N, C-alpha and C positions, 0 to 999 in steps of 0.2 A: 069699729072695724067689724064686728060680727053681722052687722046689718047690710053692710056693703057686698055687692057681688064680687067675686075673686077672679082675676086672671092667675094662671099657673105657670111658673116657669120651673124647669128642673135644676137640681143642684149643678148638673154638669152645665147647663146653659148659663147659669150664674157664674160659674167659674171661667167659662170662656169669655164672658161681660167682662169679669174682674180683671183676667190677663190682658185682653185685647182693648177694651175701652178705657179701663181705669188704669191699667199700669202701661198702656201703650205699646204692648207687643204686636208684632204683625201676626198676620193669620199663620204663617210658617211656624214661627216660634210658639204661639198658642198651641197649635197641633202637636209640636213636639213635647210640649209641656203636659198635654192632656192625653198624649200617647194615642192620637187618632189622626186621620188624614186631613189635610187642609181642606178639602171640599166639605169634610164633615163639620170643621169649625165654621166655615161659610155658613152651611145650613143652620147650625145650632145659634149663631149670632142673628141670622135673619129671623129666625123664630122668635128669640128672645127679644129682639128689637120691635117686632110686631105686637108681642104680648104686652110690652112694657107702654108702647104707643097707645095700645087699646085700653090700658089701665089709666094712663094719663088723660086721654081725649074723654073717656066715658066715666071717669071717677071711681074706677074699682080698686079694691085693695089687691096687692100682689102677694101671691102665696109662693113660696119655694119649697118643693117636695121632690121625693123620689131619688133614685140613684142609688149607686153603691160607693160609699165613701169612707174615708178614715178621718176623724177628728183630730187635727194636728195639735198637738200639745195636750190634748184630753189625757188625764189618767185614769186608768182603769184600775180596780183593784180586786183580788181574787176572794171570793166570799168565804173560801175555806181557811186559807192561811193568811190573808191581808197583804200578799206580795202585790206590788203596785208595777205599771208599765205605762208607757206613753204610746200614742198613736192607735187609737181604738176604732175599729170599724163600727160602724151605725148597728145598734142592735145588739153589741155585744158587752154591754154594761154589766151583765152579771156573770161573764165568762169565767170559768175555772182556770187558773194557770196551768203550765204544762207539768208542773211538780205535783199537782193535787189531782190529775186526771189519773183514773183507775186503769191500768194498761189490760188488766184482765176484761174489763167492762168492755172497752175498745175491741178486744179480740175477738169477744162473744158475738159482738154486733155485725161481723164481717163474714 
């Protein structure tokens, strides 16, 4: 896979594809689910379809990247006290829980 040229779609485009094409939701339902407008969903799907067609026709790998998202069901763990939680945003794997945040350190930064 590393030697192949990559075609890139975003996490948001993949989710639009999943909801619309895989689950069969209408563009309106997909828009509501993604909390964007219906025209935005239409543009996201058009771009994702173009990228995927390019990858299939030209033998490219498909890479999914970017976006601000929450990993559903993923458990995070506080590195200080070991408290666990679910639904963690990308890049927050080492986040400290609310009970371990030093309120004085937060006050001094503002």
